[in-house]
C-alpha positions, 0 to 999 in steps of 0.5 A, a space after each residue: 292232590 300232590 300228584 297234580 303238582 309234579 310229573 306223573 312219576 319222580 323219574 319222569 320227564 318234567 311236567 310229563 303228566 300234561 306235556 308229552 314232549 317239547 319241540 324246537 324247529 328252525 326253518 332255513 333256505 339255501 341262498 341262490 335256490 328258489 323256495 321248494 314250491 318254486 323249485 324244479 326237481 333238478 334244483 331240489 336234487 341239488 339242494 338235497 345233495 348240498 344238505 346231505 354233505 353239510 349234515 353228514 360233514 358236521 358230525 352232529 351225531 355218531 349214529 346219524 341216519 340218512 334217508 332219501 325218501 324217494 328210495 324209501 318204502 311207503 311203510 318206512 315213510 309212514 313209520 317216520 311220520 308215526 314217530 313224528 320225525 317227518 311231516 305227512 306232507 314230506 312223506 307224500 312228496 314224489 320230488 327229491 327229498 330226505 331226512 337225517 335222524 339222530 340215533 336217539 331220534 331227538 334230532 331230525 332234519 327234513 330236506 325239501 319239505 316246505 323249506 329247504 331245511 327244517 331242523 327239529 329237536 324233540 325231547 320228552 316232557 317240558 324241555 322247550 329251552 333244551 330243545 331250542 339250545 340244541 336246535 341252535 347248535 345244529 343251526 350254527 354247525 350247518 351254517 358253517 357249510 351252507 349259506 342261508 337266505 337272509 335279509 337284513 330287513 326281514 331276517 331268515 327268509 322262508 316259504 311261509 310268511 309266518 316263519 319269516 324272521 327267526 324261522 323258529 317254531 316252539 311247540 309242545 304236545 299236550 294231553 288235555 283230557 280234563 279240559 275236554 271233560 269239563 267243557 273248558 277246551 273251547 275257552 282255551 282255544 279262544 285264548 290260544 288264538 288271542 295269543 297267536 298260538 297254533 293248535 293242531 292235531 296229533 300229527 301237526 298241521 292238517 291232522 285231526 285231534 285224537 285222544 285229547 292230544 294237541 300240538 300247540 306252538 307259536 305262530 309268529 316269528 317276525 319282529 321278535 328275537 329268539 330269546 323273547 319268543 322262548 321266554 314268552 312260550 316257555 315261561 308264560 304260555 306253557 305253565 299256563 297250559 299246565 295249570 289250566 289242565 291240572 286245575 280241571 283235573 282237580 275239579 274232576 276229583 273234587 266234584 265226582 271222583 266216582 264218575 272219573 273212576 268209572 270213565 277210566 275203568 270202563 276204558 281199561 275194561 274195554 282195552 283189556 278185553 277187546 279183540 279188535 281195536 281201531 286206531 282212533 278208539 284205542 287212542 281215545 281209550 288210552 287217553 282216559 287210562 293215561 288220565 287215571 294213571 297220572 291221577 293215581 287212580 290206576 297205580 299199576 300203570 304209569 303214563 310213561 308206559 302208556 306213552 310208549 304204546 302210542 307209536 306202537 299201535 299205529 298202522 306202520 308199526 304194527 305192520 313192521 312188527 308183523 314183518 309184512 303188510 297185513 289186512 285191516 282185520 288183522 291190524 285191528 286184532 294185532 292192535 287189540 292184542 298189543 294193548 291187551 298185553 300192556 294193560 291187562 295186569 291193571 285189571 
């Protein structure tokens, strides 16, 4: 049972058996301009140029990439979505908008999404505190070149009332296959509502759950200081999520390890032999294999190796690898080939 009490491997990110990644996001708006939903294209363009000047002038990262999404191809936009660097909402926008991305992709600043600026720090495993610290530094650096919309009474003003106050959203991407298999997931979702947590799919707001992956974040920021939000989320809520899932994994191992192994090996068998794979099917099967890897039932594979596959099996990444747009049938075949090469040695 030792593997349940730590990360999937000694050199893995903290608690990465359950927490794939952590995120801190700050929503800010520029004083003197309407919220994005009320802005004209000219006003959005002015905000975009102001943000670009502040971001590039702050020298946040030596390899910072600036992308004006109006000039980006549909595939490039989708690549950014698949890497969790922009939202699907921003990718679909026809108005002036953009994103700045650090070279290591741990920092992304969206411009003209729901708010003028959304600063996101994304780190592997359980690193909510480090995400918040970095986001706070970025926020301070940008505020030296921008004047934010701020109320002495309410705090930072945002387009959505749930973000008013600190504008801080803390989140983790969790893998909860054992809670699903033991029929405990509904109880967790009820508890999340009681704790004012948002539970979303793999790509955040408006997306469906796939492969037993969920984004869980705080939902209320008004009236609570950042330190309190961070302490409650990182020191109370996230450890509770981790323990719920690990307890469910222990239950699976104790009650019927053969059934668990059967689920994992069946998934592995399909992945290592399939010639055509849909995206949802691949995510579901890789989720089961990832569970087996975290529990030491598939010693040839690590959770980290499986995690690297998740963006690679998405449509835009496969098209990029092919160097051209490919048909749906070729996509299914390319995905199957990629996964088969990655997991074949585990059979």
